[in-house]
C-alpha positions as CSV (number, residue, x, y, z in Angstrom):
1,M,144.2,56.3,-104.3
2,A,142.2,58.9,-106.1
3,P,141.6,58.2,-109.8
4,H,143.5,60.4,-112.2
5,P,141.5,62.8,-114.4
6,S,141.2,61.7,-118.0
7,P,143.3,63.3,-120.8
8,E,140.0,65.0,-121.9
9,Q,139.5,66.5,-118.5
10,L,143.2,67.8,-118.4
11,G,143.1,69.3,-121.8
12,P,146.1,69.3,-124.2
13,A,149.3,67.9,-122.8
14,S,152.2,70.2,-122.3
15,L,154.4,67.5,-123.8
16,K,153.3,64.6,-126.0
17,V,155.5,62.0,-127.7
18,G,154.6,58.5,-128.7
19,G,152.3,57.2,-125.9
20,L,153.8,59.6,-123.3
21,E,151.8,62.7,-122.2
22,I,152.9,65.1,-119.6
23,W,150.7,68.0,-118.2
24,V,152.4,70.7,-116.3
25,H,150.2,72.1,-113.5
26,G,152.6,74.7,-112.1
27,R,155.6,75.1,-109.8
28,E,155.6,73.2,-106.5
29,F,156.8,76.4,-104.8
30,P,155.7,79.3,-107.0
31,E,157.3,81.9,-104.7
32,A,160.7,80.2,-104.4
33,Q,163.4,82.0,-106.5
34,Y,166.4,79.7,-105.8
35,S,167.1,76.6,-107.7
36,D,166.6,74.0,-105.0
37,D,162.9,74.6,-104.6
38,G,162.0,77.0,-107.4
39,N,162.4,74.6,-110.3
40,W,160.2,71.7,-109.3
41,L,157.1,71.2,-111.4
42,R,153.8,69.6,-110.4
43,I,152.8,67.3,-113.2
44,S,150.5,64.5,-114.3
45,A,152.1,61.9,-116.6
46,H,150.3,59.2,-118.6
47,C,151.7,56.4,-120.7
48,G,149.2,54.7,-122.9
49,A,149.6,51.8,-125.2
50,P,147.2,49.2,-126.6
51,G,145.7,47.5,-123.5
52,S,147.6,49.7,-121.1
53,S,147.1,53.0,-119.3
54,V,149.5,54.0,-116.5
55,W,149.5,57.3,-114.6
56,T,151.8,59.0,-112.2
57,G,152.2,62.5,-111.0
58,G,153.1,65.0,-108.3
59,T,156.3,66.9,-107.9
60,I,158.5,64.6,-109.9
61,L,160.1,66.7,-112.6
62,S,162.5,69.6,-112.4
63,L,163.0,72.2,-115.0
64,S,166.7,71.4,-115.1
65,E,165.9,67.8,-116.0
66,L,163.5,68.9,-118.7
67,A,166.1,71.4,-120.1
68,A,168.8,68.6,-120.1
69,W,166.4,66.3,-122.1
70,R,165.7,69.1,-124.6
71,S,169.4,69.7,-125.0
72,Q,170.0,65.9,-125.5
73,C,167.2,65.8,-128.0
74,E,168.8,68.6,-129.9
75,Q,172.1,66.7,-130.0
76,L,170.3,63.5,-131.0
77,H,168.5,65.4,-133.8
78,G,171.9,66.8,-134.9
79,G,173.5,63.4,-135.0
80,Q,176.0,64.1,-132.1
81,V,174.6,61.5,-129.8
82,D,172.5,58.3,-130.2
83,R,170.4,58.7,-127.0
84,A,168.4,61.3,-125.1
85,A,167.2,60.5,-121.6
86,L,164.7,62.2,-119.3
87,K,165.7,60.9,-116.0
88,T,164.0,62.5,-113.1
89,G,165.4,62.8,-109.6
90,E,162.3,60.8,-108.5
91,P,161.9,57.2,-109.6
92,E,158.4,57.5,-110.9
93,L,159.2,58.6,-114.5
94,C,161.9,57.9,-117.1
95,A,161.8,58.4,-120.8
96,V,164.7,57.4,-123.1
97,I,164.9,57.9,-126.9
98,E,167.5,55.9,-128.8
99,R,168.4,55.7,-132.4
100,I,167.6,52.2,-133.8
101,E,170.8,50.8,-135.1
102,G,171.0,50.9,-138.9
103,Q,167.8,52.9,-139.3
104,E,166.8,56.5,-139.2
105,A,163.9,55.6,-136.9
106,L,164.0,56.1,-133.1
107,R,162.6,54.2,-130.2
108,L,161.1,55.7,-127.1
109,R,161.1,53.7,-123.9
110,V,158.9,55.0,-121.1
111,E,159.2,53.6,-117.6
112,I,156.7,54.5,-114.8
113,A,157.2,53.1,-111.3
114,L,154.7,53.5,-108.5
115,E,153.6,51.8,-105.4
116,G,156.0,48.8,-105.9
117,Q,155.1,48.4,-109.5
118,A,157.1,49.0,-112.6
119,H,155.6,49.6,-116.0
120,S,157.3,50.1,-119.3
121,A,156.3,50.6,-122.9
122,E,158.1,51.2,-126.2
123,F,157.1,53.4,-129.1
124,D,158.7,53.8,-132.5
125,L,159.2,57.4,-133.5
126,E,160.1,59.2,-136.7
127,P,163.1,61.6,-136.5
128,S,160.7,64.5,-136.8
129,A,159.4,63.7,-133.3
130,L,162.6,65.2,-131.9
131,V,161.7,68.6,-133.3
132,Q,158.3,68.4,-131.6
133,I,159.9,67.4,-128.2
134,I,162.4,70.3,-128.5
135,Q,159.6,72.8,-129.2
136,Q,157.3,71.5,-126.5
137,C,160.1,71.5,-123.9
138,A,161.1,75.0,-125.0
139,A,157.5,76.2,-124.5
140,I,157.4,74.8,-121.0
141,E,160.7,76.5,-120.3
142,V,159.3,79.8,-121.5
143,N,156.3,79.5,-119.2
144,Y,158.4,78.3,-116.3
145,P,161.9,79.8,-116.7
146,I,164.7,78.1,-114.7
147,R,165.2,80.0,-111.4
148,G,168.5,80.5,-109.7
149,A,170.6,79.3,-112.6
150,E,174.3,79.7,-112.0
151,T,176.0,82.0,-114.5
152,G,179.6,81.9,-115.5
């Protein structure tokens, strides 16, 4: 397995919250205009905590999954829900933000699974982190608009 580039080599992450960093490298199929293939992103994802550094990447995140997480973060920020989950169609990456009962603080749980291994880490977040996530997701969506979205 080839080593992953360092965060310094990749430059600023497209999305960063707690110890989770995601770099978007582009669409898997840049010419595809329909939703099945046109919305998959090639990414690198890193989760770092004291004494731990775990990477995954590839075509494991779709724009619709990212947009759903942004929407859930908006609802969490507005107090309509207590949880926002980035669950990808691939098992390699999952990120869940939950309100800590009785507090205004939030907890981010990141799970990365690869090659028969499962890694998880938790990070406490301030409520303001939701605004940053929403803005970062929206910026990705501006750079990579969802293709083939149904209207109605």
